[in-house]
N, C-alpha and C positions, 0 to 999 in steps of 0.2 A: 250418790252423787247426781243431783238433779240440776237441770238447767244448763246443760253443756253448751258452750259456744261453738262456732264453726271450727272444725278440727283443723289445726294448723299443721302444715307439712314442713319438716325441718330436715335438710340434708345431713347425713351422718356417714362418717368414714367406716367402711365395712370391717376394717381391722379392729376397730373398737369393740364391735360385737363379738368378734372372735376372742378377744382378750377377756371380755366379761364371761363368755361361756366357759373358757378354760378355768377361770378362777372359781366359778360356781361348781364346776366338776371337781375341782381339787379340794374345795372346802366343804365339809359335811354340814356345818352350821350356817347361820346367817353371816353375811359378809357385805362390806360396803366399800365403795371407791368413788373418787371424784370424776366428774365429767368436765371437759375443757373444750372451748371452742370460741366462736365469734358471736358478737352481740348485735351489731347493727343489722346485718342480715344473718339471723341465727343459723349456725351450722355446728354440728358436733364433730370435733376433729380427733379428740382423744378420750379414751376411758382409762383411768388409772387403776392399777391393781391395788389391793390393800397393802399397806406398808408392812415391813417385817415385824414391827411392834404393834400392829393392829390386833384388836381383840375379836375373835370369832368364836361363837358358841351357838347352841341350838336356841337359846333364849334371847341373846343380845349380841350386838357387835359395836365396835367403835373403830375409828380411823387411827392412823399414825400421823399426827400433824406435822412433825418434823420431816418425815419422808415426803408427805404431800407437798410441803412448801419447797423442798429441794427439787422435786420433779417438776413442779409448776414453774419454778425459776428457769429450769433448763429448757422447757418448751417455749417459754416466753422469750428467752434469749434466742432460741432457734428461729422464731418468727418475728423478731424485732418488736416485742411487746404488743403484738396484735391479738393475743389470745387471752382468755379469761376463764375463771371457773364458772360453769353454767349450772352446776347442781351436783347431784350424786346418783349413782346406781346402787341398787340394794336388792339382795337376794331375799325372797320371801319363801316361807315353807308352804308346801302343798300347792293349792290352786288359787291362792289369795293374790289376785293380779292387780289390785288397786292399792293406793297408798293407805296406810293405817292412820289412826288418830295420832299415834306417835310421830309418824312422818309429817303430818300437818303441823303438829306442835314444833317440831324441829325446823320446818321451813319458815314458820311465822317468826320463830326466834332469830333465824338468820336475817330476816328483814328488820325486826324491831330492835334487836340487840347487837347484831353484827354489821349493820349498815348496808345490807343488800338493797340496791336501788333497782326496783322493777321497771322504772322508766328507761333504764339503760339497756336492759336485756332480761330475758325470762329466767326464772328459777325452775330448772327441770328436775324431775325425779323419774328414774327408770326402774321399774319393778320387774325383777327377773324370777320366773317360776318354771316348774316342770311338772306336767301331769303324768304321774307314774301309772295311771290306769290304761294308757294307750299302749299299743303293741311296740312302738318305737318312740319312747319318751324323748322329747326335744325341749330345749330351753326356749322360753318365750319372753321377749323383752317388751313390756308395755310402758309407754312414755306418757308423762303428764307434766303440766306446768301449773305453778301456783297462780291462782287468781289475784288480780291486783287489789281486790277488797279483802284478801286473806281468808275468805270463807271456805275455801276448798281448792280442789284441783280440776282442771279441764284436760281431756286427753289430747295428745298431739301424735302425729304420724311421723315416725322416723323413716326417711327414705335412705336405705343403705346403699352407698355408692363406693366406687373405687376412689382412692385418694386423689387421682389426677382428673376426676370428672370436672367438667366445666362449672357445674353448680358449686362445688367445693372451692374451686379456685376463685370464682367470682366473689364468694362470701369473704374469703380471706383478703382479696385485693381491695374490697370496699371498706374493710375495717380500719378505723383510725388508730394510730399509735397511742397507747395509753401513757401519757406524759407523767402520770402519778407514780409509775414504777421507776425507781431510781436506777441509774446505769450501774452495771456491775463492773467493778474495777479489779485490778490484779496487783497485789502487793506480796511478792514472793517472800519477803522477810517475815510476814505475819502468818505464813502458811505452816501447817504441820509438816514435820520433817519428811513424811511419806510423799509429799507432793513436790518438794523443791527440785529434786533431780528430774522427774518426768516433765515438769513444766519447762525447764531450760532445754532439755533434749528435744521435746516435741516441737517447741517453738523454732528451733534451728532447722527442723524438717518442714517448716511451712504450715504447721497446724495452727488453727485459731484456738486459744486457750482462755478459759475463764474459771475462776474458783468460786464456788457457792457454798455457803455454810448454813446449817440449820439454826434455828432460833437460839438454841443453847450451846451452839458450837461443839456439839458432841458428834454430829454427823456432817460430813463434807462431801461435796460433789466436784469432780473435775470434768468440766465440759470441754470436749475436744471436737473440732470440726475441720474438715478439709474437703472442699467441693461439695458433693451431695452426701458425703458420709458425715455422721455426727453421733457422738456417744456421750454418755455421762457415766463416769466411774464413781460409785458411791461406796463409802465405807464408814464405819462407826469407830469412835475412839473409846467407847465404853467397853469395859471388860464384860465378856459374855454377850456382847451385842451381836447384831446380825453380821453374817460373813460378807465379804466383799461381793459386789455384783455390778454388772454392766448393763446399762440401758442403751439399746440400739435405737437411735432416733432417725436413722437414715436409710432404712430399706426403701422408703418412699418419703414424700414430704411429711406424711402424718402417720407413719408406722411407729409403733411403740412395742418393743420386745425387751422384757427384763430377764436376764440370765444370771443365775448364780455362777460365780467364777472361783476357781481355786488356783492361785499362782503356784508354779513349780518352784522348787528351791533355787534361789538365785535369780528368779525372773522378776523384773521390775514392773511397776505399773505401766511405764512407757512401752516395754516389750510386749505386754499383754495387749495394749490398745493398738499398737502397730500390727500385731498378728490379727486381731479382729478386723482392723481396717482393711487389710489386704484380702482377707477371706470372707468379707461381709456377704457378698452375693453368693448364694447357694451353699453357704457354710452350714453343716449339720448342727453346729453349736448354736449359731445365731438363729436358726429356725426352730430351735427347741421350744416346746410349749410349756416347759416347767418354769416356775418362778421360785428362786431360792430353794430349789429342790436338792 
């Protein structure tokens, strides 16, 4: 990679790095997840875990598009359509800390075939590696952005900050609302039966409710917010699909914690969300590091 430009500094929420490290530790093979944040003044606010139907192996990996879209819709709803996909993070084997030719081909395809507009915001790639030769191996996240001439990547410096840092807040405040994202409505009669009871009950308790569906309507998310607490309860209608899980969006403004859940006999979705809402702060369940474990 010859001819680097001046290294750009991009604020990034520290909890995103923690999630990436957890997922790399959990997965033995290569793994990939989305990066989400602001474009006008670039800031990385979220790193997504790989979805339950993502492919992970020692030779290749792929994302779970339905899961990614559901989770993206929930964080866009959380921030009033002020956040966007910035790129992806990707685990590399060994000490290969720079994007591969395959990474470049994928990034160029995102621009040429998927309509990525580099004049609006950067396309970031974060490569995660660990040097096993050291006494205490640690994960290293190396960030790059695609050049506008599509010839390669230039490095960027991710400044890892707490979610309430003024730089993070300033980037989000300066971001314009994306009017291209359609508003999310609520039509209880069109909902799967699993959602009709919790929607009515949670609304009577003063929770804000929205229903989001995957592209093929086989995965659904129930977005629930009240004050600073916000959750997305996601489940699949497919037989043998992923078990139910809860995404906690409200530990802070930009915290993302995915937790596999198992409802007790007779426990409704509403009961589960109310329990998590009450116990969110300091709960050993919600501070769990496992994802669909």
